[in-house]
C-alpha positions as CSV (number, residue, x, y, z in Angstrom):
1,M,85.5,-56.9,-121.6
2,K,86.5,-53.3,-122.3
3,V,85.5,-50.3,-120.2
4,S,86.4,-46.6,-120.7
5,L,86.7,-43.7,-118.4
6,Q,84.2,-41.8,-120.5
7,Q,81.6,-44.5,-120.0
8,A,82.2,-44.4,-116.2
9,L,82.0,-40.6,-115.9
10,K,78.6,-40.6,-117.7
11,R,77.3,-42.9,-115.0
12,L,78.4,-40.7,-112.1
13,P,77.1,-39.9,-109.7
14,G,75.9,-43.3,-108.9
15,E,72.8,-44.3,-106.9
16,A,72.0,-42.3,-103.8
17,T,72.8,-44.1,-100.5
18,D,72.6,-43.2,-96.8
19,T,76.3,-42.3,-97.0
20,Y,76.0,-40.4,-100.3
21,P,72.5,-38.9,-100.5
22,A,73.5,-36.9,-103.6
23,G,74.7,-40.0,-105.4
24,A,77.6,-42.3,-104.9
25,P,81.0,-41.0,-106.3
26,F,81.8,-44.4,-107.7
27,V,80.5,-46.8,-110.2
28,T,81.4,-50.5,-110.7
29,M,82.7,-51.0,-114.3
30,M,83.4,-54.7,-114.3
31,A,83.5,-57.7,-111.9
32,G,84.4,-61.3,-112.0
33,G,85.3,-63.8,-109.3
34,S,86.6,-61.9,-106.3
35,M,87.7,-58.9,-108.4
36,S,85.8,-55.7,-109.2
37,V,86.9,-52.5,-110.9
38,E,85.4,-49.1,-110.0
39,V,85.9,-45.6,-111.0
40,F,85.9,-43.3,-108.0
41,A,85.6,-39.5,-108.3
42,P,84.8,-37.9,-104.9
43,K,83.4,-34.4,-104.6
44,G,83.5,-32.3,-101.5
45,Q,84.4,-35.0,-98.9
46,D,85.6,-38.6,-99.2
47,R,83.2,-40.5,-96.9
48,Q,84.5,-44.1,-97.6
49,Q,84.9,-46.6,-94.8
50,P,87.4,-49.4,-94.6
51,H,86.7,-52.2,-97.1
52,T,86.6,-55.9,-96.6
53,Q,88.9,-56.7,-99.5
54,D,92.4,-55.6,-100.4
55,E,92.4,-52.8,-103.0
56,L,94.6,-51.0,-105.5
57,Y,94.2,-47.4,-106.5
58,F,95.4,-46.2,-109.9
59,I,95.2,-42.4,-110.1
60,H,93.9,-41.4,-113.5
61,C,93.9,-37.6,-113.2
62,G,94.0,-34.7,-110.8
63,T,95.8,-34.5,-107.4
64,A,95.0,-35.4,-103.8
65,H,96.4,-36.6,-100.6
66,L,95.7,-40.2,-99.5
67,L,95.7,-41.1,-95.9
68,I,96.3,-44.8,-95.1
69,G,96.2,-45.3,-91.4
70,S,98.6,-42.6,-90.0
71,Q,100.5,-42.2,-93.3
72,R,99.9,-39.4,-95.8
73,F,100.8,-39.7,-99.5
74,D,100.7,-37.2,-102.3
75,C,98.7,-38.5,-105.3
76,A,98.9,-37.5,-108.9
77,S,98.1,-39.0,-112.3
78,G,100.1,-42.2,-112.9
79,D,100.5,-43.1,-109.2
80,A,99.4,-46.5,-107.7
81,F,98.6,-47.4,-104.1
82,F,97.8,-50.5,-102.2
83,V,95.4,-50.5,-99.2
84,A,95.0,-53.7,-97.2
85,A,91.5,-54.8,-96.2
86,G,90.2,-53.2,-93.1
87,L,92.6,-50.2,-93.0
88,E,91.2,-46.7,-92.5
89,H,91.9,-44.6,-95.5
90,R,90.5,-41.6,-97.4
91,F,91.4,-39.0,-100.0
92,E,91.7,-35.4,-98.9
93,D,92.4,-32.1,-100.6
94,F,91.5,-33.5,-104.0
95,S,91.3,-31.4,-107.1
96,D,88.0,-30.9,-108.9
97,D,89.2,-33.2,-111.7
98,F,90.4,-36.1,-109.4
99,V,89.5,-39.5,-110.7
100,T,91.0,-42.9,-109.7
101,W,90.4,-46.5,-110.8
102,V,89.9,-48.9,-107.9
103,V,90.5,-52.6,-108.0
104,F,89.1,-54.7,-105.2
105,Y,90.3,-58.3,-105.1
106,G,90.9,-61.4,-103.0
107,P,89.1,-63.0,-100.1
108,Q,87.1,-61.1,-97.5
109,G,89.5,-59.9,-94.8
110,G,92.3,-59.6,-97.3
111,E,95.1,-61.9,-98.3
112,G,97.0,-61.4,-95.1
């Protein structure tokens, strides 16, 4: 299956939720087995909570800072990050054009 960033951006914002009443800043683009791929483009504030699966972020465009636990990382196009299941994390100070691909995978609780 092929997905494109242009397809994803046309579907953003996603459905409204309690956390994102103006619409979710992410959309699932494909899924199979334990893996799912999303496009995430936060606006204003990143309100995400720790996830139950391990995840990979592939920064597509823009800049940001990523907080993972107590560590802070600069993010720019072409960067990749791993976040273990259950870890507090969020993007801060992201540019208006910030977009990242997110891959969730593995068992609930992470691979350990």
